[in-house]
C-alpha positions, 0 to 999 in steps of 0.5 A: 518521477519514481512512484511506488503505490501501495494499494489496500486489498480492501480498495483494489478487491473489496469483491472480485470485480474485473471492472474495478481492477481495470479502473486501477490499471487505467490510472497506473497506465496514464502515469506510466505514459506521462513518464513516471516510473512505478512499482505497485504493491497489493494488499489482501483485503476481505479475501485474505481475512476470510481465509485467515479466520477460517485457518485459524479456526482449523487450528493454523499457527500464526506463521501459517496464517501470515502465508495464507495472507501472502498467497491472497495478496498475490492472487490479487496482484495477478489480477492487476498484472492482467489488466496492465497487459504487457506493462507489468512483469507477467508474475508477481514479484517476490523479491525487492531486488528483482523489483528494482531491476524491473524498475531500471528496465521500465517495466512496472513490478507488481508485488503482493506479500513476501514473507510472514510477518511483513505487511504489504505496507512494509513491502511497498515501503521497503521498495520505495526506500530500495529504489529511492522513490520520489513518492510513496502512495498509500491508497487506503480505505480511510481519508488520510491520517487522524489523531485517533482512529476515525472508526472509533471517534467521531471527533477524529482530526485529520492531519493535513501534513506530518512528519514520519516521527509524528506518524510513528506516534499516532500509529503506535497509539492507534494500534495499542487501542483494541479494535482499531485500525491504523491507516499505516501499520507500525513497521511501515512507519519506522521504515518511512521514518528511517528512509527520509521518503516522502509519502501520501496516505489517502482514501484510494477508493476512487482510483483517480485519487492516485493520480491526484497524489502524483499531481499534488492535488490530493485531499489526504495526509502528506508525510514530509521528511523533517529538515536536517 
């Protein structure tokens, strides 16, 4: 199976911890050994936010702030690459075409951000579409997709399954609420809607959850394309 995994920076690197990164690498290695073709995209997490906030205070514009975020995602990607040894390409992949080539040759492309304005959620979704992945896994810091932001409303209800169109509606409503955090950003959900990909959104704070998503035994939210 062809699988693209988007690992949030707050999941992989809440703080810089070699042991935690090794745990995610071990799960990816097991999936690789099982014959799955893998691509991975890593987010920036708290470190990116710290740099962005400092740069904003220093007068940086939004493009400059985005570029700082991209640079941080690539630092986090390098940590995962180091843990994967020779299974991964030796440096963060910055172009989707190159990532697809590595996919074809059995290497694991590890990407961070690409350009200003594109989140790593969107990068991962575009990669999954480009390689015609069987599954896209969003390993986030929340348990799945809820009808409202669970951080803002204790009565939030989790979806067990939903269509990409329903995900777009939910994410749109959450992103409009000040201070709320959507599990997947709106651009990524729009790309998911057009691609017809199958996806899982889950709590990835434990590395084994990624393997559970691939096995179909996860506790997150399935995003299943509508029947034609």
